[in-house]
C-alpha positions, -999 to +999 in steps of 0.1 A: -734-012-652-702-032-657-672-022-637-648-033-665-626-008-682-624-013-720-590-008-736-589-001-773-574-027-796-546-004-807-534+001-770-536-037-763-518-045-795-490-021-784-488-037-750-487-072-764-458-062-787-437-051-757-441-081-735-432-117-739-459-129-715-496-132-721-522-103-720-556-116-710-588-095-715-622-103-700-633-121-732-603-143-733-600-179-723-582-182-690-592-146-678-614-158-650-587-181-636-560-154-640-580-128-622-587-149-591-566-144-560-559-165-529-586-149-508-620-161-521-638-131-506-621-108-531-638-107-565-624-082-589-626-078-627-594-062-641-593-045-675-564-068-683-542-094-666-506-096-678-488-128-670-451-119-671-428-143-688-396-125-679-385-096-656-382-076-688-420-075-690-423-055-658-412-020-670-435-020-701-465-029-680-457-002-654-453+024-682-485+013-698-505+016-666-491+051-659-497+063-694-533+051-695-542+062-660-549+026-649-545+014-613-520-014-613-521-044-589-488-064-586-492-101-577-462-122-567-469-155-551-505-144-547-510-152-510-520-118-498-549-119-474-561-084-482-565-093-519-542-065-531-531-086-561-561-077-582-582-046-591-615-036-607-611-019-641-573-018-638-542-037-647-529-068-630-492-076-633-489-113-625-454-124-616-463-159-605-445-175-635-411-160-624-400-185-598-363-192-604-341-195-573-303-192-579-275-170-567-246-187-549-262-210-523-229-227-515-216-193-505-246-185-484-264-161-508-297-168-526-312-149-555-350-153-559-374-141-586-406-123-575-431-151-582-413-177-561-430-192-531-413-202-498-415-238-510-395-229-541-368-212-521-367-239-494-363-267-519-335-249-536-316-241-504-322-273-485-300-293-508-271-272-496-280-276-459-292-239-459-323-220-452-335-184-456-356-173-426-392-169-440-427-176-430-447-207-418-469-215-448-449-228-478-473-215-505-467-179-494-449-157-519-414-147-510-418-111-524-448-100-504-437-118-472-403-101-473-415-066-483-438-067-453-413-082-428-416-120-426-423-138-393-414-176-392-398-205-375-364-189-375-374-154-363-357-157-329-325-172-343-321-150-374-348-123-374-373-115-401-370-124-437-364-087-443-335-087-418-318-113-440-323-093-473-291-082-490-305-064-520-336-059-542-338-051-579-368-028-585-387-012-613-400+022-601-431+041-612-413+058-641-402+025-655-366+028-643-347-002-630-324+001-600-309-019-572-314-012-535-289-024-508-269-011-479-245+005-504-268+014-534-299+035-527-297+027-490-327+050-482-349+029-505-334-003-491-345+008-457-381+014-469-383-020-487-377-039-455-412-035-440-428-008-462-445-032-485-449-028-522-452+010-521-421+020-540-420-001-571-421-037-585-394-059-570-380-081-598-353-100-577-343-105-541-309-115-528-309-131-493-283-142-468-289-179-460-279-197-428-268-233-422-296-256-410-295-293-401-311-316-427-336-325-401-347-299-375-357-308-340-392-295-339-427-305-328-460-298-312-473-302-277-510-306-278-535-297-251-572-308-254-599-290-236-598-255-221-593-269-186-557-277-195-550-245-214-544-221-185-516-242-169-501-247-204-501-210-213-488-200-179-460-225-182-452-213-217-450-177-206-425-186-179-405-209-203-401-182-229-385-157-205-350-172-208-350-192-240-319-191-262-322-175-296-321-209-313-356-218-301-386-202-318-421-211-305-456-203-316-489-211-297-519-219-318-556-223-307-580-238-333-603-267-341-579-289-360-584-300-396-597-336-398-565-348-413-546-338-382-565-365-363-567-343-331-604-344-327-631-317-334-629-296-303-609-264-297-573-274-292-542-255-280-509-264-296-474-252-286-452-255-316-414-251-316-384-252-339-348-256-326-323-241-350-292-258-338-271-290-343-271-295-305-302-316-303-296-326-267-299-290-256-331-286-275-345-317-260-336-305-225-354-272-231-385-289-244-385-313-215-386-283-191-419-272-207-432-308-208-426-312-171-442-278-162-473-285-184-476-322-194-493-323-228-523-346-237-505-356-269-474-346-287-454-350-320-418-342-312-390-354-334-364-343-360-381-338-393-369-325-427-371-287-429-394-288-460-418-310-441-419-287-411-423-256-432-454-270-449-472-285-419-499-258-419-504-254-456-538-272-457-553-245-436-548-219-464-557-234-498-563-210-527-599-198-527-604-199-490-623-170-476-601-150-452-600-121-428-572-114-404-562-089-377-531-087-355-514-069-326-482-069-306-483-072-268-460-078-239-482-090-210-493-126-207-505-125-171-536-141-158-559-113-171-546-116-207-545-154-205-581-154-194-591-132-223-572-151-249-583-185-238-619-174-234-619-164-270-602-197-279-629-218-262-655-199-282-640-213-315-662-245-317-660-244-355-634-250-382-628-216-397-609-193-373-578-196-353-551-176-337-513-178-332-491-162-305-456-157-318-429-155-292-403-128-302-371-114-288-338-130-297-323-118-330-356-101-340-354-079-309-318-069-313-324-052-346-324-014-337-359+000-339-350+025-366-330+001-388-361-009-407-397+003-410-410-028-393-428-017-361-420-026-325-388-045-322-393-046-285-425-066-286-424-098-266-454-114-284-473-109-316-509-122-320-524-131-354-561-138-354-571-153-387-602-166-404-601-193-431-636-206-441-652-219-473-687-205-477-700-169-480-728-175-455-702-177-427-686-143-436-703-122-410-698-146-381-662-152-388-653-116-395-671-105-363-652-130-342-618-118-356-628-081-351-642-087-316-611-105-304-589-078-318-610-052-301-607-071-268-569-070-271-566-032-277-560-024-240-529-046-240-515-037-274-480-023-274-480-005-308-477-012-345-493-037-368-478-063-392-491-056-427-489-092-438-514-101-411-539-074-421-571-082-440-589-058-463-606-028-446-628-011-472-634+025-464-607+029-438-586+060-443-552+049-457-533+076-438-547+066-405-541+030-412-505+036-421-500+057-390-514+028-369-488+005-385-456+025-385-461+054-360-452+090-368-414+089-372-412+059-395-442+070-415-426+104-421-395+086-436-417+063-457-437+092-470-405+110-480-395+079-499-429+077-516-426+113-528-392+104-543-400+071-560-437+072-566-450+108-563-482+100-581-490+070-560-492+046-589-485+017-565-514+023-543-530-012-543-513-022-511-514-011-474-508+023-489-483+049-479-495+081-495-470+107-509-482+133-483-489+130-446-525+136-437 
């Protein structure tokens, strides 16, 4: 039996008359392309896909979904690993055509539409010598990244993307439009900075931007072969203890893509970004690490911000099959290093990798209860991610990611980052939300959900239900 819902012609005609964008049904040309999402493992057949042509299309689509009892999936930039931007037998609201970036960049504020990617925003701000702290892959959507939190290369200097958010325009479940900021609907603004897409459809984001040199001093120290990794990671752990906020660093272990010309064996890479005009101080700090753990190769130089932001893009093309898990942790002693590097040495294929984000700095100075984002005291955050091409590898790659995450549980310090979470079919949403936010924050989020989406219309996400379990 088909899992497609069939909408009557009269209802579809009514929807088409209310929106300026296109409404695609399963029999229409372009439907198959429109229904696809970034994660190639996710294959859903919506009853209809609406490609919004303006923010004015959002409220009619939300009302239509509610009135017809249809689940609604909201898709911004479309880079969600869990595949929440699509749904079987429901309605997809595609915002990917809404990519304008404006505001007052010269005054340090940037206004972004919900379909914009990091590349769109970076290109618009770089011409003013500015940047908004965001993620590390330029094809990522600004909306989903920000609503979930937003780790990136400026996390230690400026915090999460959500920490630099000034306001959000939102359409709620009843079709109402409102603005959330520190002064307007501040309770909702709190929930939007880490609570995901649970409270409505964001139609615009306004950010605070920061000055950034035209070229950022950044680079990668490369270590071939596991025999060099222990010394490198021990040295990195010591080095990170006293770094200034301006230096953000991420350790990655993977079999590099062929285009990186780093060979075909597991490789450890220490990447860094120095967010300051004082290049000499950045060079001095990197030299300390270089002396403590001499790399086998390196690429260290000032590069344009847009180039640095897009260096990892080829790992995550649309259609790649993907499954991720993550955890925070504080210890990076010999026991944890042995565990992590043992898993790294197992990765003799191209198709899984992991990153260790060094935190603290501006990220860690945000009070724990200032946003829903979990665990501001975490010293490190581990993201274990699969990115492979063929279905025959699904079981092996998923098992590796799950096994590694299980190994790390004894060292976890609490919370999960929803943007680093893959799909977990069958898992109880309430238990999952509790594992992300903890009891106190989840209670606040549930109260917001009851206020703004009491019927849980927006449930195709890492869902916060309107009642505690």
